[in-house]
PDB file of N, CA, C and O in Angstrom:
ATOM      1  N   MET A   1       0.853  -1.166   0.000  1.00  0.00           N
ATOM      2  CA  MET A   1       0.000   0.000   0.000  1.00  0.00           C
ATOM      3  C   MET A   1       0.901   1.233   0.000  1.00  0.00           C
ATOM      4  O   MET A   1       1.883   1.271   0.742  1.00  0.00           O
ATOM      5  N   SER A   2       0.595   2.220  -0.801  1.00  0.00           N
ATOM      6  CA  SER A   2       1.365   3.457  -0.877  1.00  0.00           C
ATOM      7  C   SER A   2       0.558   4.617  -0.327  1.00  0.00           C
ATOM      8  O   SER A   2      -0.657   4.692  -0.513  1.00  0.00           O
ATOM      9  N   VAL A   3       1.256   5.526   0.359  1.00  0.00           N
ATOM     10  CA  VAL A   3       0.606   6.724   0.899  1.00  0.00           C
ATOM     11  C   VAL A   3       1.564   7.892   0.871  1.00  0.00           C
ATOM     12  O   VAL A   3       2.781   7.713   0.811  1.00  0.00           O
ATOM     13  N   GLY A   4       1.011   9.085   0.913  1.00  0.00           N
ATOM     14  CA  GLY A   4       1.806  10.281   1.139  1.00  0.00           C
ATOM     15  C   GLY A   4       1.867  10.490   2.637  1.00  0.00           C
ATOM     16  O   GLY A   4       0.881  10.931   3.227  1.00  0.00           O
ATOM     17  N   SER A   5       2.983  10.192   3.272  1.00  0.00           N
ATOM     18  CA  SER A   5       3.064  10.147   4.731  1.00  0.00           C
ATOM     19  C   SER A   5       2.793  11.491   5.400  1.00  0.00           C
ATOM     20  O   SER A   5       2.364  11.519   6.553  1.00  0.00           O
ATOM     21  N   ALA A   6       3.029  12.591   4.716  1.00  0.00           N
ATOM     22  CA  ALA A   6       2.777  13.890   5.322  1.00  0.00           C
ATOM     23  C   ALA A   6       1.282  14.178   5.427  1.00  0.00           C
ATOM     24  O   ALA A   6       0.871  15.039   6.204  1.00  0.00           O
ATOM     25  N   LYS A   7       0.471  13.468   4.654  1.00  0.00           N
ATOM     26  CA  LYS A   7      -0.962  13.745   4.617  1.00  0.00           C
ATOM     27  C   LYS A   7      -1.801  12.799   5.471  1.00  0.00           C
ATOM     28  O   LYS A   7      -2.942  13.119   5.804  1.00  0.00           O
ATOM     29  N   VAL A   8      -1.259  11.655   5.824  1.00  0.00           N
ATOM     30  CA  VAL A   8      -2.018  10.693   6.620  1.00  0.00           C
ATOM     31  C   VAL A   8      -1.374  10.517   7.987  1.00  0.00           C
ATOM     32  O   VAL A   8      -0.168  10.698   8.153  1.00  0.00           O
ATOM     33  N   LYS A   9      -2.192  10.165   8.945  1.00  0.00           N
ATOM     34  CA  LYS A   9      -1.675   9.946  10.298  1.00  0.00           C
ATOM     35  C   LYS A   9      -1.945   8.502  10.676  1.00  0.00           C
ATOM     36  O   LYS A   9      -2.868   8.211  11.436  1.00  0.00           O
ATOM     37  N   MET A  10      -1.130   7.595  10.137  1.00  0.00           N
ATOM     38  CA  MET A  10      -1.267   6.167  10.406  1.00  0.00           C
ATOM     39  C   MET A  10      -0.176   5.709  11.356  1.00  0.00           C
ATOM     40  O   MET A  10       0.928   6.253  11.369  1.00  0.00           O
ATOM     41  N   CYS A  11      -0.499   4.709  12.144  1.00  0.00           N
ATOM     42  CA  CYS A  11       0.462   4.170  13.110  1.00  0.00           C
ATOM     43  C   CYS A  11       1.781   3.746  12.459  1.00  0.00           C
ATOM     44  O   CYS A  11       2.837   3.891  13.074  1.00  0.00           O
ATOM     45  N   ALA A  12       1.744   3.234  11.247  1.00  0.00           N
ATOM     46  CA  ALA A  12       2.969   2.790  10.574  1.00  0.00           C
ATOM     47  C   ALA A  12       4.006   3.902  10.490  1.00  0.00           C
ATOM     48  O   ALA A  12       5.204   3.621  10.434  1.00  0.00           O
ATOM     49  N   PHE A  13       3.571   5.155  10.480  1.00  0.00           N
ATOM     50  CA  PHE A  13       4.463   6.300  10.355  1.00  0.00           C
ATOM     51  C   PHE A  13       4.622   7.088  11.654  1.00  0.00           C
ATOM     52  O   PHE A  13       5.182   8.184  11.661  1.00  0.00           O
ATOM     53  N   CYS A  14       4.125   6.520  12.747  1.00  0.00           N
ATOM     54  CA  CYS A  14       4.209   7.184  14.051  1.00  0.00           C
ATOM     55  C   CYS A  14       5.439   6.713  14.815  1.00  0.00           C
ATOM     56  O   CYS A  14       5.762   5.525  14.816  1.00  0.00           O
ATOM     57  N   LYS A  15       6.116   7.643  15.458  1.00  0.00           N
ATOM     58  CA  LYS A  15       7.327   7.271  16.194  1.00  0.00           C
ATOM     59  C   LYS A  15       7.026   6.481  17.462  1.00  0.00           C
ATOM     60  O   LYS A  15       7.947   5.914  18.051  1.00  0.00           O
ATOM     61  N   HIS A  16       5.781   6.424  17.901  1.00  0.00           N
ATOM     62  CA  HIS A  16       5.412   5.664  19.099  1.00  0.00           C
ATOM     63  C   HIS A  16       5.020   4.222  18.786  1.00  0.00           C
ATOM     64  O   HIS A  16       4.889   3.406  19.699  1.00  0.00           O
ATOM     65  N   TRP A  17       4.833   3.900  17.513  1.00  0.00           N
ATOM     66  CA  TRP A  17       4.471   2.543  17.087  1.00  0.00           C
ATOM     67  C   TRP A  17       5.760   1.733  17.031  1.00  0.00           C
ATOM     68  O   TRP A  17       6.678   2.096  16.296  1.00  0.00           O
ATOM     69  N   TYR A  18       5.849   0.650  17.785  1.00  0.00           N
ATOM     70  CA  TYR A  18       7.104  -0.072  17.948  1.00  0.00           C
ATOM     71  C   TYR A  18       7.521  -0.812  16.676  1.00  0.00           C
ATOM     72  O   TYR A  18       7.059  -1.916  16.388  1.00  0.00           O
ATOM     73  N   ASP A  19       8.403  -0.167  15.937  1.00  0.00           N
ATOM     74  CA  ASP A  19       9.000  -0.727  14.722  1.00  0.00           C
ATOM     75  C   ASP A  19      10.398  -0.106  14.598  1.00  0.00           C
ATOM     76  O   ASP A  19      10.646   0.684  13.687  1.00  0.00           O
ATOM     77  N   PRO A  20      11.317  -0.465  15.519  1.00  0.00           N
ATOM     78  CA  PRO A  20      12.613   0.215  15.591  1.00  0.00           C
ATOM     79  C   PRO A  20      13.458   0.140  14.319  1.00  0.00           C
ATOM     80  O   PRO A  20      14.262   1.036  14.064  1.00  0.00           O
ATOM     81  N   LYS A  21      13.290  -0.904  13.527  1.00  0.00           N
ATOM     82  CA  LYS A  21      14.057  -1.024  12.281  1.00  0.00           C
ATOM     83  C   LYS A  21      13.275  -0.504  11.076  1.00  0.00           C
ATOM     84  O   LYS A  21      13.752  -0.591   9.945  1.00  0.00           O
ATOM     85  N   ASN A  22      12.085   0.031  11.310  1.00  0.00           N
ATOM     86  CA  ASN A  22      11.219   0.526  10.233  1.00  0.00           C
ATOM     87  C   ASN A  22      11.031  -0.524   9.139  1.00  0.00           C
ATOM     88  O   ASN A  22      11.108  -0.219   7.949  1.00  0.00           O
ATOM     89  N   GLU A  23      10.782  -1.762   9.562  1.00  0.00           N
ATOM     90  CA  GLU A  23      10.611  -2.869   8.619  1.00  0.00           C
ATOM     91  C   GLU A  23       9.290  -2.806   7.862  1.00  0.00           C
ATOM     92  O   GLU A  23       9.161  -3.411   6.798  1.00  0.00           O
ATOM     93  N   THR A  24       8.330  -2.099   8.384  1.00  0.00           N
ATOM     94  CA  THR A  24       7.011  -2.075   7.753  1.00  0.00           C
ATOM     95  C   THR A  24       6.819  -0.904   6.791  1.00  0.00           C
ATOM     96  O   THR A  24       5.793  -0.824   6.115  1.00  0.00           O
ATOM     97  N   ILE A  25       7.791   0.001   6.722  1.00  0.00           N
ATOM     98  CA  ILE A  25       7.693   1.125   5.791  1.00  0.00           C
ATOM     99  C   ILE A  25       8.931   1.177   4.905  1.00  0.00           C
ATOM    100  O   ILE A  25      10.011   0.732   5.292  1.00  0.00           O
ATOM    101  N   SER A  26       8.750   1.731   3.705  1.00  0.00           N
ATOM    102  CA  SER A  26       9.884   1.918   2.799  1.00  0.00           C
ATOM    103  C   SER A  26       9.566   3.083   1.867  1.00  0.00           C
ATOM    104  O   SER A  26       8.415   3.277   1.475  1.00  0.00           O
ATOM    105  N   PRO A  27      10.591   3.858   1.514  1.00  0.00           N
ATOM    106  CA  PRO A  27      10.358   4.999   0.627  1.00  0.00           C
ATOM    107  C   PRO A  27      10.062   4.532  -0.794  1.00  0.00           C
ATOM    108  O   PRO A  27      10.737   3.644  -1.315  1.00  0.00           O
ATOM    109  N   LYS A  28       9.073   5.119  -1.403  1.00  0.00           N
ATOM    110  CA  LYS A  28       8.766   4.840  -2.804  1.00  0.00           C
ATOM    111  C   LYS A  28       9.240   6.018  -3.647  1.00  0.00           C
ATOM    112  O   LYS A  28       9.928   5.834  -4.651  1.00  0.00           O
ATOM    113  N   ALA A  29       8.874   7.212  -3.240  1.00  0.00           N
ATOM    114  CA  ALA A  29       9.339   8.455  -3.862  1.00  0.00           C
ATOM    115  C   ALA A  29       9.428   9.499  -2.745  1.00  0.00           C
ATOM    116  O   ALA A  29       8.586  10.394  -2.666  1.00  0.00           O
ATOM    117  N   PRO A  30      10.452   9.388  -1.875  1.00  0.00           N
ATOM    118  CA  PRO A  30      10.518  10.245  -0.689  1.00  0.00           C
ATOM    119  C   PRO A  30      10.608  11.741  -1.000  1.00  0.00           C
ATOM    120  O   PRO A  30      10.211  12.564  -0.175  1.00  0.00           O
ATOM    121  N   ALA A  31      11.117  12.096  -2.158  1.00  0.00           N
ATOM    122  CA  ALA A  31      11.210  13.511  -2.519  1.00  0.00           C
ATOM    123  C   ALA A  31       9.835  14.176  -2.580  1.00  0.00           C
ATOM    124  O   ALA A  31       9.703  15.376  -2.340  1.00  0.00           O
ATOM    125  N   ILE A  32       8.816  13.382  -2.905  1.00  0.00           N
ATOM    126  CA  ILE A  32       7.460  13.927  -2.948  1.00  0.00           C
ATOM    127  C   ILE A  32       6.602  13.388  -1.798  1.00  0.00           C
ATOM    128  O   ILE A  32       5.386  13.577  -1.786  1.00  0.00           O
ATOM    129  N   GLY A  33       7.235  12.721  -0.841  1.00  0.00           N
ATOM    130  CA  GLY A  33       6.544  12.234   0.347  1.00  0.00           C
ATOM    131  C   GLY A  33       5.729  10.978   0.148  1.00  0.00           C
ATOM    132  O   GLY A  33       4.762  10.754   0.876  1.00  0.00           O
ATOM    133  N   LEU A  34       6.091  10.146  -0.824  1.00  0.00           N
ATOM    134  CA  LEU A  34       5.349   8.910  -1.090  1.00  0.00           C
ATOM    135  C   LEU A  34       6.090   7.723  -0.494  1.00  0.00           C
ATOM    136  O   LEU A  34       7.257   7.483  -0.806  1.00  0.00           O
ATOM    137  N   TRP A  35       5.406   6.989   0.362  1.00  0.00           N
ATOM    138  CA  TRP A  35       5.972   5.841   1.060  1.00  0.00           C
ATOM    139  C   TRP A  35       5.065   4.635   0.881  1.00  0.00           C
ATOM    140  O   TRP A  35       3.871   4.774   0.616  1.00  0.00           O
ATOM    141  N   GLU A  36       5.648   3.445   1.031  1.00  0.00           N
ATOM    142  CA  GLU A  36       4.899   2.197   1.043  1.00  0.00           C
ATOM    143  C   GLU A  36       4.910   1.663   2.467  1.00  0.00           C
ATOM    144  O   GLU A  36       5.847   1.912   3.226  1.00  0.00           O
ATOM    145  N   TYR A  37       3.858   0.925   2.826  1.00  0.00           N
ATOM    146  CA  TYR A  37       3.813   0.315   4.152  1.00  0.00           C
ATOM    147  C   TYR A  37       3.059  -1.006   4.082  1.00  0.00           C
ATOM    148  O   TYR A  37       2.257  -1.234   3.177  1.00  0.00           O
ATOM    149  N   ASP A  38       3.331  -1.864   5.046  1.00  0.00           N
ATOM    150  CA  ASP A  38       2.644  -3.156   5.159  1.00  0.00           C
ATOM    151  C   ASP A  38       1.327  -2.913   5.888  1.00  0.00           C
ATOM    152  O   ASP A  38       1.315  -2.661   7.092  1.00  0.00           O
ATOM    153  N   ASP A  39       0.229  -2.990   5.161  1.00  0.00           N
ATOM    154  CA  ASP A  39      -1.071  -2.667   5.750  1.00  0.00           C
ATOM    155  C   ASP A  39      -1.635  -3.779   6.638  1.00  0.00           C
ATOM    156  O   ASP A  39      -2.707  -3.617   7.220  1.00  0.00           O
ATOM    157  N   LYS A  40      -0.928  -4.898   6.746  1.00  0.00           N
ATOM    158  CA  LYS A  40      -1.385  -5.997   7.603  1.00  0.00           C
ATOM    159  C   LYS A  40      -0.577  -6.119   8.899  1.00  0.00           C
ATOM    160  O   LYS A  40      -0.864  -6.977   9.734  1.00  0.00           O
ATOM    161  N   ALA A  41       0.421  -5.269   9.063  1.00  0.00           N
ATOM    162  CA  ALA A  41       1.296  -5.343  10.240  1.00  0.00           C
ATOM    163  C   ALA A  41       0.594  -4.831  11.498  1.00  0.00           C
ATOM    164  O   ALA A  41      -0.259  -3.946  11.434  1.00  0.00           O
ATOM    165  N   LYS A  42       0.971  -5.408  12.640  1.00  0.00           N
ATOM    166  CA  LYS A  42       0.504  -4.959  13.950  1.00  0.00           C
ATOM    167  C   LYS A  42       1.715  -4.846  14.863  1.00  0.00           C
ATOM    168  O   LYS A  42       2.598  -5.704  14.851  1.00  0.00           O
ATOM    169  N   ARG A  43       1.748  -3.792  15.646  1.00  0.00           N
ATOM    170  CA  ARG A  43       2.816  -3.565  16.611  1.00  0.00           C
ATOM    171  C   ARG A  43       2.207  -2.886  17.842  1.00  0.00           C
ATOM    172  O   ARG A  43       1.073  -2.409  17.809  1.00  0.00           O
ATOM    173  N   LYS A  44       2.968  -2.855  18.902  1.00  0.00           N
ATOM    174  CA  LYS A  44       2.518  -2.208  20.131  1.00  0.00           C
ATOM    175  C   LYS A  44       2.783  -0.708  20.067  1.00  0.00           C
ATOM    176  O   LYS A  44       3.843  -0.268  19.621  1.00  0.00           O
ATOM    177  N   CYS A  45       1.808   0.063  20.518  1.00  0.00           N
ATOM    178  CA  CYS A  45       1.981   1.509  20.654  1.00  0.00           C
ATOM    179  C   CYS A  45       2.674   1.748  21.990  1.00  0.00           C
ATOM    180  O   CYS A  45       2.211   1.269  23.025  1.00  0.00           O
ATOM    181  N   MET A  46       3.762   2.473  21.970  1.00  0.00           N
ATOM    182  CA  MET A  46       4.524   2.708  23.192  1.00  0.00           C
ATOM    183  C   MET A  46       3.880   3.791  24.068  1.00  0.00           C
ATOM    184  O   MET A  46       4.290   3.979  25.214  1.00  0.00           O
ATOM    185  N   LYS A  47       2.895   4.492  23.549  1.00  0.00           N
ATOM    186  CA  LYS A  47       2.183   5.508  24.335  1.00  0.00           C
ATOM    187  C   LYS A  47       0.971   4.925  25.056  1.00  0.00           C
ATOM    188  O   LYS A  47       0.766   5.190  26.240  1.00  0.00           O
ATOM    189  N   ASN A  48       0.159   4.124  24.341  1.00  0.00           N
ATOM    190  CA  ASN A  48      -1.058   3.619  24.984  1.00  0.00           C
ATOM    191  C   ASN A  48      -0.971   2.139  25.369  1.00  0.00           C
ATOM    192  O   ASN A  48      -1.873   1.621  26.027  1.00  0.00           O
ATOM    193  N   GLY A  49       0.116   1.445  24.962  1.00  0.00           N
ATOM    194  CA  GLY A  49       0.332   0.056  25.354  1.00  0.00           C
ATOM    195  C   GLY A  49      -0.513  -0.970  24.627  1.00  0.00           C
ATOM    196  O   GLY A  49      -0.497  -2.143  25.000  1.00  0.00           O
ATOM    197  N   LEU A  50      -1.252  -0.570  23.601  1.00  0.00           N
ATOM    198  CA  LEU A  50      -2.114  -1.486  22.864  1.00  0.00           C
ATOM    199  C   LEU A  50      -1.469  -1.946  21.571  1.00  0.00           C
ATOM    200  O   LEU A  50      -0.654  -1.232  20.988  1.00  0.00           O
ATOM    201  N   ASP A  51      -1.839  -3.157  21.116  1.00  0.00           N
ATOM    202  CA  ASP A  51      -1.420  -3.612  19.788  1.00  0.00           C
ATOM    203  C   ASP A  51      -2.255  -2.870  18.763  1.00  0.00           C
ATOM    204  O   ASP A  51      -3.485  -2.916  18.793  1.00  0.00           O
ATOM    205  N   MET A  52      -1.569  -2.180  17.849  1.00  0.00           N
ATOM    206  CA  MET A  52      -2.258  -1.339  16.870  1.00  0.00           C
ATOM    207  C   MET A  52      -1.916  -1.791  15.456  1.00  0.00           C
ATOM    208  O   MET A  52      -0.783  -2.186  15.181  1.00  0.00           O
ATOM    209  N   SER A  53      -2.883  -1.734  14.577  1.00  0.00           N
ATOM    210  CA  SER A  53      -2.684  -2.014  13.158  1.00  0.00           C
ATOM    211  C   SER A  53      -1.889  -0.863  12.533  1.00  0.00           C
ATOM    212  O   SER A  53      -1.960   0.271  13.008  1.00  0.00           O
ATOM    213  N   SER A  54      -1.147  -1.149  11.488  1.00  0.00           N
ATOM    214  CA  SER A  54      -0.387  -0.098  10.799  1.00  0.00           C
ATOM    215  C   SER A  54      -1.315   0.957  10.205  1.00  0.00           C
ATOM    216  O   SER A  54      -0.894   2.093   9.988  1.00  0.00           O
ATOM    217  N   ARG A  55      -2.561   0.603   9.940  1.00  0.00           N
ATOM    218  CA  ARG A  55      -3.533   1.538   9.354  1.00  0.00           C
ATOM    219  C   ARG A  55      -4.256   2.375  10.397  1.00  0.00           C
ATOM    220  O   ARG A  55      -4.934   3.343  10.052  1.00  0.00           O
ATOM    221  N   ALA A  56      -4.120   2.017  11.665  1.00  0.00           N
ATOM    222  CA  ALA A  56      -4.832   2.725  12.737  1.00  0.00           C
ATOM    223  C   ALA A  56      -4.235   4.111  12.964  1.00  0.00           C
ATOM    224  O   ALA A  56      -3.185   4.452  12.421  1.00  0.00           O
ATOM    225  N   SER A  57      -4.919   4.883  13.766  1.00  0.00           N
ATOM    226  CA  SER A  57      -4.457   6.220  14.115  1.00  0.00           C
ATOM    227  C   SER A  57      -5.021   6.583  15.482  1.00  0.00           C
ATOM    228  O   SER A  57      -6.022   6.014  15.918  1.00  0.00           O
ATOM    229  N   CYS A  58      -4.377   7.528  16.154  1.00  0.00           N
ATOM    230  CA  CYS A  58      -4.887   8.004  17.440  1.00  0.00           C
ATOM    231  C   CYS A  58      -4.402   9.433  17.668  1.00  0.00           C
ATOM    232  O   CYS A  58      -3.659   9.978  16.851  1.00  0.00           O
ATOM    233  N   GLY A  59      -4.813  10.026  18.755  1.00  0.00           N
ATOM    234  CA  GLY A  59      -4.464  11.408  19.065  1.00  0.00           C
ATOM    235  C   GLY A  59      -3.031  11.600  19.526  1.00  0.00           C
ATOM    236  O   GLY A  59      -2.593  12.735  19.712  1.00  0.00           O
ATOM    237  N   LYS A  60      -2.289  10.514  19.715  1.00  0.00           N
ATOM    238  CA  LYS A  60      -0.897  10.618  20.170  1.00  0.00           C
ATOM    239  C   LYS A  60       0.102  10.561  19.002  1.00  0.00           C
ATOM    240  O   LYS A  60       1.308  10.457  19.229  1.00  0.00           O
ATOM    241  N   TYR A  61      -0.387  10.628  17.764  1.00  0.00           N
ATOM    242  CA  TYR A  61       0.440  10.502  16.565  1.00  0.00           C
ATOM    243  C   TYR A  61       1.527  11.569  16.489  1.00  0.00           C
ATOM    244  O   TYR A  61       1.272  12.759  16.676  1.00  0.00           O
ATOM    245  N   GLU A  62       2.761  11.105  16.206  1.00  0.00           N
ATOM    246  CA  GLU A  62       3.893  11.979  15.908  1.00  0.00           C
ATOM    247  C   GLU A  62       4.651  11.330  14.753  1.00  0.00           C
ATOM    248  O   GLU A  62       5.121  10.199  14.874  1.00  0.00           O
ATOM    249  N   CYS A  63       4.768  12.030  13.655  1.00  0.00           N
ATOM    250  CA  CYS A  63       5.369  11.481  12.436  1.00  0.00           C
ATOM    251  C   CYS A  63       6.856  11.177  12.634  1.00  0.00           C
ATOM    252  O   CYS A  63       7.596  11.990  13.187  1.00  0.00           O
ATOM    253  N   LYS A  64       7.283   9.991  12.174  1.00  0.00           N
ATOM    254  CA  LYS A  64       8.698   9.615  12.285  1.00  0.00           C
ATOM    255  C   LYS A  64       9.456   9.774  10.976  1.00  0.00           C
ATOM    256  O   LYS A  64      10.666   9.554  10.944  1.00  0.00           O
ATOM    257  N   VAL A  65       8.783  10.147   9.903  1.00  0.00           N
ATOM    258  CA  VAL A  65       9.458  10.399   8.627  1.00  0.00           C
ATOM    259  C   VAL A  65       9.199  11.837   8.208  1.00  0.00           C
ATOM    260  O   VAL A  65       8.135  12.394   8.476  1.00  0.00           O
ATOM    261  N   MET A  66      10.156  12.412   7.568  1.00  0.00           N
ATOM    262  CA  MET A  66      10.014  13.806   7.116  1.00  0.00           C
ATOM    263  C   MET A  66       9.675  13.868   5.656  1.00  0.00           C
ATOM    264  O   MET A  66       9.518  14.958   5.104  1.00  0.00           O
TER     265      MET A  66
END
C-alpha cells in the first residue's frame, strides 16, 4: 500500500508505534513524500500500550518520517 506520509496519520508512520528497524515502511518516492507500508502489520503503541494495526491512528500521533 502506498501513501503520502505527510498527509495521513497512520500508526505505521508514528514514532510511538514499535518498529525500531522501520521494517514495515519503505520509501517509494521520498522527494514527494510517497511511502509504502505493510497494511497488515501490527505492533505495540509505546504511548497507549495497545497492539495497533499499521492503518490505525490516534491522538498521540507523531510522524517519524520527514
